N, C-alpha and C positions, 0 to 999 in steps of 0.2 A: 515500568512496563517496557517491553521490547518493541522494536518497530513492527515486528510481525503481530504482536498483540494489539498495537494501536490500529493497524490496518484491519485486522480481524474485527475489532470493536466497531470501527467505522462502517464496515460492510453490514454487520448485524444491525446497527442503528440507522443505516441508510443515510450516512452523513458524508460530506466531502472532507478532504484533508488538505491542509496547507503545509508546504515544506519548501526547502531551498535545494535546488538541483543545479550544479555547476554555477553557483553564484546567483542564480535567478529564482525569484519567488514563483511558486507554482501552486495551483489549486486544482485538485483532481478528485474524481469519484472512483473509489476502488470497487472492483466487481468480483475478482477471483483471486484466491491465493493458492499456491501449489508448490510442490517440490519437484524439481527436474531430475532427470536421470543421473546428473552429476552430483546430486545431493544439495544443490543450492536452492534457496527459496526464490520464487518468482511471483510477481503480482501483475494483474491486468488492471490498468487504471485508464480512465478517460477524462 
């Protein structure tokens, strides 16, 4: 499954996600997925 698919599934199931960002462990709740004007995927996470 792609990262997009994992985040989408977490939003649908109202679950948080664990990941590593710049070498640091993070735990966040995803809220919104979208595609910007430049064609890149974007996610809003808290």
